[in-house]
C-alpha positions as CSV (number, residue, x, y, z in Angstrom):
1,M,26.3,2.9,29.4
2,S,23.5,3.5,32.0
3,T,20.7,1.0,32.5
4,V,18.2,3.6,31.3
5,S,20.1,4.1,28.0
6,K,20.3,0.3,27.5
7,H,16.5,0.1,28.2
8,I,15.8,2.8,25.7
9,L,18.0,1.2,23.0
10,N,16.3,-2.1,23.6
11,E,12.9,-0.5,23.2
12,I,14.0,1.1,19.9
13,A,15.3,-2.2,18.7
14,D,12.0,-3.9,19.6
15,K,10.1,-1.3,17.7
16,L,12.3,-1.7,14.7
17,D,11.8,-5.5,14.8
18,N,8.0,-4.9,15.0
19,K,8.2,-2.6,12.0
20,K,10.2,-5.2,10.1
21,D,7.5,-7.8,10.9
22,D,4.7,-5.4,9.8
23,F,6.6,-4.7,6.6
24,Q,7.1,-8.4,5.9
25,M,3.4,-9.1,6.5
26,K,2.5,-6.3,4.0
27,I,4.8,-7.8,1.4
28,K,3.2,-11.3,1.9
29,K,-0.2,-9.7,1.5
30,L,0.9,-8.0,-1.8
31,D,2.4,-11.3,-3.0
32,A,-1.0,-12.9,-2.5
33,L,-2.7,-10.4,-4.9
34,S,-3.2,-11.4,-8.5
35,Q,-1.2,-9.9,-11.3
36,E,-4.3,-8.1,-12.6
37,T,-4.9,-6.4,-9.3
38,L,-1.3,-5.4,-9.0
39,E,-1.4,-3.8,-12.4
40,I,-4.6,-1.9,-11.5
41,L,-3.0,-0.7,-8.3
42,N,0.1,0.3,-10.2
43,E,-1.9,2.4,-12.7
44,I,-3.7,4.1,-9.8
45,V,-0.4,5.0,-8.1
46,V,0.9,6.4,-11.4
47,L,-2.1,8.6,-11.7
48,Y,-1.9,9.7,-8.1
49,E,1.7,10.6,-8.5
50,K,0.9,12.7,-11.6
51,M,-1.9,14.4,-9.7
52,E,0.5,15.2,-6.8
53,L,3.0,16.7,-9.2
54,E,0.6,18.6,-11.5
55,K,-2.1,19.3,-8.8
56,E,-4.7,18.3,-11.4
57,L,-5.7,15.5,-13.7
58,S,-7.3,15.9,-17.1
59,E,-11.0,14.8,-17.6
60,E,-9.8,11.7,-19.4
61,E,-7.3,10.9,-16.5
62,R,-10.1,11.4,-13.9
63,E,-12.3,9.0,-15.8
64,Q,-9.5,6.5,-16.1
65,L,-8.9,6.7,-12.4
66,L,-12.6,6.2,-11.6
67,S,-12.6,3.2,-14.0
68,L,-9.5,1.7,-12.3
69,F,-11.2,1.9,-8.9
70,D,-14.3,0.3,-10.4
71,Q,-12.1,-2.5,-11.8
72,L,-10.4,-2.9,-8.5
73,E,-13.8,-3.3,-6.7
74,E,-14.8,-6.0,-9.2
75,S,-11.6,-7.9,-8.7
76,D,-11.7,-11.2,-6.8
77,D,-8.9,-10.0,-4.6
78,Y,-11.0,-7.0,-3.5
79,K,-14.0,-9.2,-2.8
80,D,-11.9,-11.5,-0.7
81,I,-10.5,-8.6,1.3
82,A,-14.0,-7.1,1.8
83,K,-15.2,-10.4,3.2
84,N,-12.6,-10.5,5.9
């Protein structure tokens, strides 16, 4: 294998390692969130997925989504993140 090929493979391996580290950091950040915040985020994701599939949400679902974002902003986790 040429030196150039080895160099390129090493660069790819380094990038993958960095991605792995980034992913692990994101998981650690999620682990630090409270159960309440995780449940709110999960409900938001469910509504967004529905919106992507159906291209629209009902009025009730839109109000629910806005309420979830309000709840998220009031959470201690969000306030801690906003400080940093």
